[in-house]
C-alpha positions as CSV (number, residue, x, y, z in Angstrom):
1,M,-23.8,-4.1,-3.9
2,Q,-20.7,-1.8,-4.7
3,I,-17.9,-0.8,-2.4
4,T,-18.3,2.7,-1.4
5,K,-17.5,4.4,2.0
6,H,-19.0,2.7,5.2
7,K,-19.8,-0.8,3.5
8,I,-18.2,-3.8,5.1
9,V,-15.8,-5.4,2.9
10,T,-14.6,-9.1,3.4
11,I,-11.8,-10.1,1.0
12,D,-9.6,-12.7,0.7
13,Y,-5.8,-11.6,-0.1
14,T,-2.3,-12.6,-1.1
15,L,0.1,-9.7,-0.5
16,S,3.5,-10.1,-2.6
17,N,6.4,-7.8,-2.7
18,G,7.9,-7.0,-6.1
19,Q,10.2,-9.8,-6.3
20,G,7.0,-12.2,-6.1
21,A,7.3,-13.4,-2.4
22,V,4.4,-13.6,-0.6
23,L,4.7,-11.3,2.8
24,N,0.8,-12.1,4.0
25,S,-2.1,-13.9,2.9
26,S,-5.6,-15.0,4.1
27,I,-5.9,-17.9,2.4
28,G,-6.1,-20.9,4.5
29,N,-7.1,-18.4,7.2
30,E,-9.8,-16.1,8.0
31,P,-10.8,-13.5,5.6
32,F,-10.2,-9.9,6.1
33,T,-12.9,-7.7,6.8
34,F,-12.9,-4.2,7.2
35,I,-14.5,-0.6,7.1
36,H,-14.1,0.8,3.8
37,G,-13.2,4.6,3.4
38,I,-12.2,5.4,7.0
39,G,-8.6,4.6,6.6
40,S,-8.7,0.9,7.4
41,I,-6.3,-0.3,4.6
42,I,-3.4,1.6,2.7
43,P,-5.0,4.1,0.0
44,G,-3.9,2.6,-3.1
45,L,-5.9,-0.6,-1.9
46,E,-9.0,1.3,-0.8
47,T,-8.8,2.9,-4.1
48,A,-8.8,0.3,-6.4
49,L,-11.5,-1.6,-4.6
50,E,-13.7,1.1,-4.7
51,G,-16.7,0.8,-6.8
52,K,-16.1,-3.1,-6.9
53,S,-18.8,-5.8,-6.1
54,S,-19.0,-9.3,-4.3
55,G,-17.1,-11.9,-6.6
56,D,-15.0,-9.8,-8.1
57,E,-11.1,-10.3,-8.3
58,L,-8.4,-8.3,-9.2
59,K,-4.6,-7.9,-9.1
60,V,-3.4,-4.5,-7.5
61,R,0.1,-2.8,-7.9
62,I,0.8,-0.3,-5.3
63,T,3.4,2.3,-5.2
64,P,5.1,2.9,-1.9
65,E,3.5,6.5,-2.3
66,E,0.0,4.5,-2.1
67,G,1.2,2.3,0.2
68,Y,3.3,2.6,3.5
69,G,4.9,5.6,2.1
70,P,8.9,5.8,0.9
71,R,11.7,5.0,3.0
72,N,12.4,8.1,5.4
73,D,16.2,7.6,6.6
74,S,15.4,10.4,9.3
75,L,13.6,7.8,10.8
76,M,16.7,5.5,11.8
77,E,18.2,6.3,14.9
78,V,21.4,5.1,16.9
79,V,20.7,4.8,20.6
80,S,22.3,3.0,23.6
81,K,21.6,-0.8,24.6
82,D,20.9,1.0,28.0
83,L,17.8,1.5,26.8
84,F,16.9,-1.9,26.4
85,E,18.1,-3.4,29.8
86,D,14.4,-4.9,30.6
87,V,14.3,-6.6,27.3
88,G,17.1,-9.5,27.7
89,E,18.8,-10.6,24.9
90,L,18.6,-8.0,21.8
91,K,18.5,-9.2,18.3
92,V,18.3,-7.6,14.7
93,G,14.5,-8.0,13.7
94,M,12.8,-7.3,17.2
95,Q,10.4,-4.7,17.4
96,F,9.2,-2.4,19.9
97,E,6.4,0.2,20.2
98,A,7.6,3.5,21.2
99,K,5.8,6.6,22.3
100,T,6.6,9.9,20.5
101,E,5.2,13.1,20.2
102,T,3.0,12.1,17.4
103,G,1.8,9.0,18.8
104,K,3.0,5.2,19.1
105,Q,5.7,4.4,16.4
106,L,7.0,0.7,15.5
107,L,10.8,0.5,15.7
108,T,12.7,-2.5,14.2
109,I,16.4,-3.0,15.4
110,T,18.3,-3.5,12.6
111,R,22.0,-3.5,13.5
112,I,23.6,-3.8,17.0
113,E,27.4,-2.8,17.5
114,G,28.8,-2.9,20.8
115,N,26.6,-0.6,22.9
116,D,25.1,1.0,19.7
117,V,21.7,-0.2,18.6
118,T,20.5,1.0,15.3
119,V,16.6,1.4,15.0
120,D,14.4,1.9,12.3
121,G,10.7,3.7,12.8
122,N,10.0,3.1,9.1
123,H,7.0,0.7,8.3
124,P,8.5,-2.7,7.3
125,L,6.9,-2.3,4.2
126,A,7.9,1.3,3.4
127,G,9.5,1.7,0.2
128,E,8.1,-1.3,-0.9
129,T,6.1,-2.0,-4.3
130,L,3.3,-4.2,-3.0
131,H,1.2,-6.6,-5.3
132,F,-2.2,-8.0,-4.1
133,D,-4.3,-10.5,-5.6
134,V,-7.9,-9.8,-4.2
135,K,-11.3,-11.6,-4.1
136,I,-14.0,-9.8,-2.9
137,R,-16.1,-12.0,-0.5
138,D,-19.0,-9.9,0.9
139,V,-20.1,-6.3,0.7
140,R,-22.8,-4.8,2.9
141,D,-23.9,-1.8,4.9
142,A,-22.1,-1.0,8.2
143,T,-24.1,-0.9,11.1
144,S,-24.2,2.6,13.4
145,E,-22.4,0.6,16.0
146,E,-19.7,-0.8,13.9
147,L,-19.3,2.9,12.4
148,S,-19.2,4.4,16.1
149,H,-16.8,1.7,17.1
150,G,-14.6,2.1,13.7
151,H,-14.7,-1.7,13.0
152,A,-16.2,-4.5,11.8
153,H,-18.4,-6.8,14.1
154,G,-19.6,-10.4,13.4
155,P,-17.6,-13.6,12.7
156,D,-15.9,-12.3,9.9
157,S,-14.8,-9.1,11.4
158,D,-11.1,-7.8,12.4
159,H,-12.1,-7.9,15.9
């Protein structure tokens, strides 16, 4: 069966950056299962998987535009340390979820100087060229329940 919109796809993958450092992998863990064609994965990987079948293996290079987007410096902001008074000790690299006009946004602390805390609203992989090694384990039809819930069900699902 080929991967097309609304198929349940199960893959093993390794994600590396442009320098070859492994950023994430399903190897040694559960495979990743998702509904294809509904935005569950980054656009470049979705496009690369389209039309492939169970057993196929591929190496995919994904530009920032087809991944998590280019870095946007306007998403960096200096805020007062007082905003984090309930957190305890702040450290560079800590991440927080903020509510914005456009919904939830992940913020990462990138610098702390005195009372000034610099937060970055870019996705941690924004601006990165991503390299995926993928093996497709399984492709099947999604059930109507899976489609209505927006995620795969079962032992290999993402929920």
